[in-house]
C-alpha positions as CSV (number, residue, x, y, z in Angstrom):
1,Q,-17.1,76.4,71.0
2,A,-14.7,76.1,73.5
3,L,-16.0,72.7,74.4
4,N,-14.7,71.4,70.8
5,K,-11.4,72.0,71.2
6,D,-8.8,69.5,69.9
7,L,-6.0,68.3,72.3
8,L,-3.2,70.3,72.6
9,S,0.0,68.5,71.2
10,S,1.6,68.6,74.6
11,N,-1.3,66.2,75.9
12,K,0.6,63.3,77.0
13,S,-3.0,61.4,78.6
14,G,-4.9,61.6,74.9
15,Y,-8.2,63.0,76.9
16,P,-8.6,66.8,77.5
17,G,-8.3,67.9,81.1
18,V,-5.9,65.1,82.1
19,S,-2.4,65.3,82.8
20,R,0.7,64.0,84.7
21,H,1.6,65.6,88.1
22,K,4.7,63.8,89.2
23,N,4.0,60.3,89.1
24,R,0.5,60.4,89.3
25,W,-2.5,61.9,87.2
26,R,-4.3,65.0,87.6
27,A,-8.0,65.7,86.3
28,R,-9.2,69.1,85.8
29,I,-12.1,71.0,84.3
30,T,-13.3,74.7,83.2
31,V,-16.6,75.6,84.1
32,D,-18.1,79.1,83.5
33,G,-14.5,80.2,82.7
34,K,-13.2,78.7,86.2
35,R,-10.9,75.7,86.5
36,K,-12.1,73.4,88.9
37,S,-9.9,70.5,89.9
38,L,-11.1,67.1,90.4
39,G,-8.1,65.6,91.9
40,V,-5.2,63.4,91.4
41,Y,-5.3,59.9,90.7
42,Q,-2.7,57.0,90.7
43,T,-3.9,55.9,87.2
44,K,-4.5,57.7,83.7
45,E,-8.1,55.8,83.6
46,K,-8.9,57.1,87.0
47,A,-8.3,60.2,86.0
48,I,-10.5,59.9,82.7
49,D,-13.0,58.5,84.5
50,A,-13.3,61.5,86.8
51,R,-13.2,63.8,84.1
52,K,-16.1,62.0,82.3
53,K,-17.9,62.3,85.5
54,A,-17.5,66.0,85.8
55,E,-18.5,66.6,82.2
56,L,-21.9,64.6,82.9
57,K,-22.5,66.6,85.8
58,Y,-21.6,70.2,84.2
59,F,-22.3,69.5,80.6
60,G,-25.1,66.7,81.1
61,K,-23.1,64.4,78.3
62,V,-19.8,63.0,78.0
63,L,-17.8,65.5,75.4
64,H,-14.8,63.6,74.7
65,Q,-14.7,59.7,73.8
66,D,-11.4,57.7,74.0
């Protein structure tokens, strides 16, 4: 059920698990209740791509579409 959450109103990237970090973009994912960092990227698109790859790895599918 937690995988189907809507975006928080504070989410500025438009994609879950992707947020601003200073002048870059951070990607994260929560697996088995533990938050994992996926890295910090120069662009929002690269951070979203990292998040989608992690969704495939951990959940077997991309959970969110842009």
